[in-house]
C-alpha positions in Angstrom: -1.7 39.8 -36.1 -4.2 42.4 -35.2 -6.8 41.5 -32.6 -9.9 43.3 -31.2 -13.6 44.3 -31.6 -14.8 45.8 -34.8 -18.2 46.8 -36.2 -19.8 44.0 -38.2 -19.6 46.2 -41.3 -15.8 46.3 -41.0 -15.2 42.6 -40.3 -14.9 41.3 -43.9 -12.0 38.9 -44.3 -11.2 38.7 -40.6 -11.3 35.6 -38.4 -14.1 35.3 -35.8 -12.5 35.0 -32.4 -15.5 33.8 -30.4 -18.3 31.5 -31.5 -21.6 33.3 -32.0 -25.0 31.8 -31.1 -28.0 34.0 -31.2 -31.4 32.9 -32.3 -31.0 30.5 -35.2 -27.5 31.8 -36.0 -24.4 29.8 -35.2 -21.0 30.9 -36.3 -18.0 28.9 -35.0 -14.8 30.4 -33.7 -12.2 30.7 -36.5 -14.8 31.3 -39.3 -13.6 33.7 -42.0 -16.2 36.4 -42.1 -17.5 37.1 -45.6 -20.5 38.9 -47.0 -23.0 36.2 -46.1 -21.7 36.1 -42.5 -21.8 39.9 -42.2 -25.5 39.8 -43.4 -26.4 37.0 -41.0 -24.8 38.9 -38.0 -26.6 42.1 -38.9 -29.9 40.2 -39.2 -29.4 38.7 -35.8 -29.0 42.2 -34.3 -25.2 41.9 -33.7 -23.4 45.1 -34.3 -19.9 44.2 -33.1 -17.6 41.1 -33.1 -14.1 40.3 -31.9 -11.9 39.4 -34.8 -8.3 38.7 -35.7 -6.6 39.9 -38.9 -3.4 38.4 -40.2 -0.4 40.6 -41.1 1.4 39.9 -44.4 4.2 37.9 -42.6 1.8 35.8 -40.4 1.5 32.0 -40.7 -1.9 30.5 -39.9 -2.2 28.3 -36.9 -2.6 25.1 -38.8 0.3 25.8 -41.1 2.5 26.7 -38.2 1.5 23.7 -36.1 2.1 21.3 -39.0 5.5 22.8 -39.7 6.6 22.6 -36.0 5.2 19.0 -35.5 7.0 17.8 -38.7 10.3 19.2 -37.5 9.9 17.6 -34.0 8.9 14.1 -35.3 11.6 11.5 -35.5 11.7 7.8 -36.6 8.5 5.8 -36.0 6.5 8.9 -35.2 3.8 10.2 -37.6 2.1 13.6 -37.7 -1.6 13.9 -38.2 -3.1 16.8 -40.2 -3.3 20.0 -38.2 -6.7 21.2 -37.0 -7.6 24.3 -35.0 -4.0 25.0 -34.5 -3.0 21.6 -33.2 -1.0 18.8 -34.8 -0.7 15.5 -32.9 2.1 13.0 -33.1 1.6 9.3 -32.8 3.8 6.2 -32.4 4.1 3.9 -35.3 5.4 0.9 -33.3 5.6 -0.5 -29.8 8.6 0.6 -27.8 9.8 3.4 -25.6 9.4 7.1 -26.3 12.8 8.8 -26.6 12.7 12.6 -26.0 15.4 15.2 -26.3 14.3 17.4 -23.4 16.8 20.2 -24.1 15.6 20.3 -27.7 11.9 20.5 -26.7 12.8 23.2 -24.3 14.6 25.2 -27.0 11.5 25.0 -29.2 9.2 26.1 -26.4 11.6 29.0 -25.6 11.2 30.6 -29.1 7.8 32.2 -28.6 5.0 31.6 -26.0 2.6 31.3 -28.9 4.3 28.1 -30.1 4.1 25.1 -27.8 5.2 21.4 -27.9 4.1 18.9 -25.2 5.2 15.2 -25.0 4.7 12.1 -22.9 7.4 11.6 -20.3 10.7 10.4 -21.6 11.0 6.6 -21.9 7.2 6.1 -21.6 6.2 2.8 -23.0 4.0 3.1 -26.1 2.2 1.0 -28.5 1.3 1.7 -32.1 -1.3 4.5 -32.2 -0.3 6.1 -28.9 -0.4 9.9 -29.0 3.2 10.8 -27.9 3.3 14.6 -28.5 1.3 17.6 -29.7 2.3 20.9 -31.3 -0.2 23.6 -30.4 -0.3 27.2 -31.7 -2.0 29.4 -29.1 -3.4 32.3 -31.3 -4.9 32.1 -34.8 -1.5 32.8 -36.4 2.1 33.5 -35.5 4.7 35.6 -37.2 6.6 33.8 -40.0 9.8 34.7 -38.2 8.8 33.0 -35.0 7.5 29.9 -36.9 10.8 29.7 -38.8 12.8 30.0 -35.6 10.9 27.2 -33.9 11.3 24.9 -36.9 15.1 25.7 -37.0 15.4 25.0 -33.2 13.8 21.6 -33.7 15.8 20.7 -36.8 19.1 21.7 -35.1 18.6 19.0 -32.4 16.6 16.5 -34.5 15.1 14.0 -33.8 13.4 15.5 -30.7 10.7 12.8 -30.4 11.2 9.2 -31.6 10.1 5.7 -30.7 12.8 3.1 -29.9 11.2 -0.2 -30.9 11.6 -3.3 -28.8 14.4 -5.4 -30.2 15.3 -8.1 -27.6 13.1 -11.2 -27.9 15.1 -13.9 -26.0 15.5 -13.5 -22.3 17.1 -16.0 -19.8 16.4 -16.2 -16.1 18.9 -17.5 -13.6 17.6 -18.1 -10.0 19.9 -18.8 -7.1 18.8 -21.1 -4.3 19.2 -21.1 -0.5 17.4 -23.1 2.2 14.0 -21.7 2.8 13.4 -20.3 -0.7 10.4 -22.3 -1.9 10.0 -23.4 -5.6 6.7 -21.6 -5.6 8.5 -18.3 -5.1 10.7 -19.0 -8.2 7.7 -20.2 -10.2 5.8 -17.0 -9.4 8.9 -14.9 -10.3 9.0 -16.5 -13.7 5.3 -15.8 -14.2 5.8 -12.1 -13.2 8.8 -11.8 -15.5 7.0 -13.4 -18.4 4.2 -10.8 -18.0 6.8 -8.0 -17.9 8.3 -9.2 -21.2 5.0 -9.8 -23.0 4.4 -6.2 -24.1 7.8 -6.3 -25.8 7.0 -9.5 -27.7 9.8 -11.2 -25.7 9.8 -14.5 -23.7 11.9 -16.5 -21.3 13.7 -18.9 -23.5 16.1 -20.4 -20.9 15.9 -20.9 -17.1 18.4 -22.1 -14.6 18.1 -22.8 -10.8 21.5 -23.0 -9.2 23.1 -22.8 -5.7 23.8 -19.2 -4.4 27.5 -19.6 -5.2 29.8 -17.7 -7.5 30.9 -20.6 -9.6 27.4 -22.0 -10.1 26.1 -18.6 -11.2 29.0 -18.0 -13.5 28.4 -21.3 -15.3 24.6 -20.6 -15.6 25.1 -17.2 -17.1 27.7 -18.5 -19.6 25.3 -21.4 -20.5 22.2 -19.3 -21.2 24.2 -16.7 -23.2 25.8 -19.5 -25.2 22.3 -20.8 -26.0 21.3 -17.6 -27.6 19.8 -15.4 -24.8 20.0 -11.7 -25.8 19.6 -10.6 -22.1 20.0 -12.5 -18.8 18.3 -11.7 -15.5 19.7 -13.1 -12.3 17.3 -13.3 -9.3 19.3 -13.9 -6.1 17.9 -15.9 -3.2 19.7 -13.3 -1.1 19.8 -9.6 -2.2 23.1 -8.3 -3.6 24.8 -6.4 -0.8 28.0 -5.3 -2.4 29.8 -5.2 -5.8 31.9 -8.1 -4.5 28.9 -10.2 -3.6 28.0 -13.5 -5.3 26.2 -12.3 -8.4 28.6 -9.4 -9.4 31.5 -11.7 -8.8 29.9 -14.3 -11.0 29.5 -11.8 -13.8 33.2 -10.7 -13.6 34.3 -14.4 -13.5 32.4 -14.9 -16.8 34.5 -12.1 -18.3 31.8 -9.5 -17.8 31.8 -5.9 -16.6 29.7 -4.2 -13.9 28.3 -0.9 -15.2 26.4 0.0 -12.1 25.3 -1.4 -8.8 22.7 0.5 -6.9 20.1 3.0 -8.2 18.3 6.0 -6.7 14.9 4.5 -7.3 12.7 3.1 -4.6 11.7 0.3 -4.9 14.7 -1.0 -6.9 17.8 0.2 -5.0 19.7 -3.1 -5.1 19.8 -3.4 -8.9 23.0 -4.4 -10.8 23.5 -3.6 -14.5 26.3 -5.5 -16.2 27.3 -7.0 -19.6 28.9 -10.2 -20.6 30.0 -10.8 -24.2 28.3 -7.6 -25.3 24.9 -8.7 -23.9 23.2 -7.1 -20.8 23.0 -9.0 -17.5 20.7 -7.7 -14.8 21.1 -8.6 -11.1 17.4 -8.1 -10.1 16.4 -6.5 -6.8 13.9 -8.4 -4.6 11.1 -6.1 -5.7 11.4 -7.4 -9.2 9.6 -10.5 -8.0 6.5 -8.3 -7.6 4.5 -7.1 -10.6 4.4 -3.6 -9.2 6.4 -0.9 -10.9 9.9 -0.5 -9.6 13.3 0.7 -10.8 14.0 -2.7 -12.4 11.2 -1.9 -14.9 12.8 1.3 -16.0 16.1 -0.3 -16.8 14.7 -3.5 -18.3 12.5 -1.6 -20.7 15.4 0.5 -22.1 17.6 -2.6 -22.5 14.7 -4.4 -24.3 14.8 -1.6 -26.9 18.6 -1.8 -27.3 19.1 1.5 -25.5 22.2 1.9 -23.4 21.8 2.4 -19.7 25.0 4.0 -18.4 26.1 4.8 -14.9 25.2 8.4 -15.5 21.7 7.5 -16.8 21.0 5.7 -13.6 22.4 8.5 -11.4 19.9 10.8 -13.1 16.9 8.7 -12.1 16.6 10.0 -8.5 14.1 12.9 -9.3 10.8 11.0 -9.7 12.5 7.9 -8.5 10.3 7.6 -5.3 7.7 5.3 -6.9 5.8 4.3 -3.7 5.9 4.3 0.0 8.6 1.7 0.9 7.7 -0.6 3.7 11.4 -1.3 4.5 12.1 2.4 5.0 11.3 4.2 8.3 8.5 6.6 7.7 8.4 10.0 9.4 4.7 9.8 10.2 5.2 6.7 12.3 5.8 7.8 15.9 8.1 5.7 18.0 6.4 4.0 21.0 6.2 6.1 24.1 9.0 5.5 26.6 7.8 5.5 30.3 9.5 8.2 32.4 11.0 5.7 34.7 12.7 3.8 31.8 16.5 4.1 31.7 17.6 6.1 28.7 20.0 3.2 27.7 17.2 0.7 27.7 15.4 0.3 24.3 11.6 0.8 24.5 9.5 -2.3 24.5 7.8 -3.1 21.3 4.0 -3.5 21.3 3.2 -6.4 19.1 0.0 -8.3 19.0 -0.3 -12.1 18.5 -2.6 -13.5 15.8 -3.3 -17.2 16.2 -4.8 -18.8 13.1 -7.3 -21.5 14.2 -9.8 -21.6 11.3 -8.6 -24.6 9.3 -10.7 -27.6 8.3 -8.1 -30.3 9.2 -8.7 -32.0 5.9 -5.5 -34.1 6.2 -6.6 -35.5 9.5 -9.3 -37.6 7.8 -12.3 -36.2 9.7 -11.7 -34.9 13.3 -10.7 -31.3 14.0 -7.1 -31.5 15.0 -7.4 -28.3 17.0 -9.7 -30.0 19.4 -7.6 -33.0 19.9 -6.4 -33.2 23.5 -2.8 -33.5 24.6 -2.2 -33.9 28.3 -5.8 -33.0 28.9 -5.8 -29.7 27.0 -7.0 -29.1 23.4 -4.2 -28.5 21.0 -5.5 -25.0 20.1 -5.6 -24.1 23.8 -1.9 -25.1 24.1 -0.9 -22.8 21.2 -3.0 -19.9 22.5 -1.7 -20.2 26.1 1.8 -20.0 24.7 1.0 -16.7 23.0 -0.6 -15.4 26.2 2.5 -16.3 28.2 4.6 -14.3 25.8 5.1 -10.5 25.6 2.6 -10.2 22.8 -0.6 -8.3 23.5 -3.4 -8.5 22.7 -3.9 -12.1 21.5 -6.3 -12.4 18.6 -7.6 -15.9 17.7 -9.1 -16.4 14.2 -11.8 -19.0 14.1 -13.6 -20.6 11.1 -14.3 -24.3 10.9 -16.3 -25.4 13.9 -15.8 -22.0 15.4 -18.2 -22.5 18.3 -16.3 -25.7 19.4 -12.9 -23.9 19.1 -14.3 -20.9 21.1 -15.4 -23.3 23.8 -12.0 -24.9 23.9 -10.6 -21.4 24.7 -13.2 -20.6 27.4 -11.8 -18.4 30.1 -8.7 -17.2 28.2 -8.3 -13.4 27.8 -8.3 -13.4 24.0 -10.2 -11.7 21.2 -12.0 -14.1 19.0 -12.7 -13.1 15.3 -14.6 -15.3 13.0 -13.5 -15.9 9.4 -16.5 -16.9 7.3 -14.3 -17.4 4.2 -11.9 -19.9 5.9 -12.5 -22.5 3.2 -10.9 -20.2 0.6 -7.5 -20.6 2.1 -5.0 -19.5 4.8 -4.7 -16.0 3.3 -8.3 -15.2 4.3 -7.5 -16.0 8.0 -4.4 -13.8 7.8 -6.4 -10.9 6.4 -9.1 -11.4 9.1 -6.5 -11.5 11.9 -4.4 -8.5 11.0 -7.6 -6.5 10.5 -8.4 -7.1 14.2 -5.0 -5.9 15.4 -5.3 -2.6 17.4 -4.1 0.5 15.7 -1.5 1.2 18.3 0.4 -2.1 17.8 3.6 -1.9 15.8 2.9 -5.2 14.2 1.9 -8.8 15.0 3.4 -12.2 15.4 1.3 -14.6 13.3 1.1 -18.0 14.9 -0.4 -21.3 13.8 -2.9 -23.0 16.1 -1.6 -26.5 15.2 2.0 -26.0 16.4 1.8 -26.9 20.1 5.6 -27.0 20.5 6.1 -23.3 19.8 6.5 -21.9 23.3 6.4 -18.4 24.7 10.2 -18.3 24.8 10.5 -18.6 21.0 7.8 -16.0 20.5 9.6 -13.6 22.9 12.9 -14.1 21.1 11.2 -13.3 17.8 9.7 -10.1 19.3 13.1 -9.2 20.7 14.7 -9.4 17.2 12.1 -7.1 15.7 13.9 -3.8 15.2 12.4 -1.4 12.5 15.3 1.1 13.0 17.8 -1.5 11.9 15.6 -2.8 9.1 14.4 -5.9 10.9 10.7 -5.7 9.9 10.0 -9.4 9.4 11.3 -11.9 11.9 11.3 -15.6 11.1 12.5 -18.7 13.0 14.9 -21.0 11.3 15.2 -24.7 12.1 18.3 -26.4 10.6 18.4 -23.7 7.9 14.7 -23.9 7.0 12.4 -21.0 7.7 9.3 -21.8 9.7 6.6 -20.2 11.9 5.5 -18.1 13.7 6.4 -14.9 11.8 6.6 -11.3 13.1 5.3 -8.7 10.7 5.7 -5.0 10.9 2.5 -3.0 10.5 4.0 -1.6 7.3 3.3 -4.9 5.6 -0.4 -5.1 6.7 -1.7 -3.6 3.4 0.3 -6.3 1.5 -0.9 -9.1 3.8 -4.4 -7.8 3.4 -4.2 -8.5 -0.4 -3.0 -12.1 -0.1 -5.1 -14.8 -1.9 -5.2 -18.5 -1.9 -3.6 -21.0 0.5 0.1 -20.2 0.3 0.4 -17.8 3.1 3.0 -15.0 2.8 6.0 -16.9 1.3 6.0 -14.7 -1.9 5.8 -11.5 0.2 8.8 -12.6 2.3 10.8 -13.4 -0.8 10.1 -10.0 -2.3 11.4 -8.2 0.8 14.5 -10.3 1.7 16.3 -7.2 2.9 13.7 -6.7 5.7 14.0 -10.2 7.1 15.8 -11.2 10.3 16.2 -14.8 11.3 16.2 -16.4 14.8 17.5 -20.0 15.3 14.9 -22.3 16.9 14.7 -25.8 18.4 13.8 -28.4 15.8 10.8 -29.5 17.8 9.2 -26.1 17.3 8.9 -26.9 13.6 6.3 -29.6 14.1 2.8 -28.8 12.9 0.1 -31.3 13.4 -1.3 -32.1 10.0 -1.9 -35.9 10.1 -2.9 -38.5 12.7 0.7 -39.7 12.7 2.0 -36.2 13.5 -0.5 -35.8 16.3 0.5 -39.2 17.8 4.2 -38.2 17.7 3.5 -34.8 19.4 1.4 -36.5 22.1 4.1 -39.0 22.8 6.6 -36.2 23.1 4.6 -33.8 25.3 2.8 -36.4 27.4 5.8 -38.5 27.8 7.8 -35.5 29.2 
């Protein structure tokens, strides 16, 4: 192709390279210049234009784009008519885009004038999604280059195809341990159903069984026998090893572990297995959350009937850092300063604030505000706040709401920061959000206490703080009473953004369930579990404390 400026009188039969707008004349780029166009240009006072002339062997841009796009397109991909040197490719069904990267690279290596661009490999698509485009850069390319590009595409065909969703019946097995609330499992099922919906799939069987190998084995066998095409196992405790409960259950069912562990964050603790020719996934804790994680990548492929091998997973590391992971130490977080006089062998003290939630309406008390009820001459809320003040936590933030003036008066003289939550009636989560927002920036986290638990002493709070160890992954610390998790809870600052997005009146149970690997537990005295919700509970606590 010849390219360059020519006098208007010599432009017959050439392609106009640049659009012309002068006076009332408008000629668009790519116009074939004929006698009428030459006359119009001359009348407008234009004496020279930039044109392109095709050589005998040249292929026009639209013809070349259509040829390359057609060679690239595979099953369930259609090619639209080429226009201005571009031919777009579209999905004809919902599923995942499968791309042969090496093949696409070979086409793009033929000639810089011939280009093909696609969506990322394994991108989810629906019918009508544009998945690729073939674009010819100049107005024409040599027939030799066009033929070479088409040959490169055909040699590796298909380069771009859609793998449609095939799996429709999914089973969910949830294991149980003390402290895992039914609400967590219920939410997990809702999140899973939402993940499956774009594929036209649904949860057709569900089991809740003890976190024991034999129980999980029976559950997996049962749901597969009932027709599930894929099974997902959510463990109450994250899989820690290929010999752990869930992998052992798969092997006991006659299955095979393809892969445990993946280089994608979140999603590291994923297990991929198969039993009786059907996939079984051991879900990581992050799969309880709707946010994208490595579980989504693997689940989507399996839903399309695509194999996911050990090598496939090993290749997911580049691009596998999907978000900042709260359970991983972050370089920008500086460790607390160590005083010069501190012995090098003594770990630095952690600076954690205390947030005491004292905004509730005491609806189960039948009228009176329980936080103002006196035990041994002190309001219940004052007892809880004084315990926080007697601990190592600093500062102490108290969140008020219902009857906030009276609650503030009950705390008169105490060195605390009071923050009012005007939205307290909308649920506990609003008070958590208000409290953590008031924690100083230099605090590593906060221990969130309830104002209606007068038997939580400073000793328990200090033991929870002592167990907080980000370097060892202990980012959430929870007391356990007879195997049941309770309050107060220590939270690393890394979770503050998540806590700030809580809604409703369920607190942070779901968040804890999603980050099991970050949880440390501290055994506590049974008395510490008592929260005053009813007149009967108040009477029992008064008898205990005043009687002592």
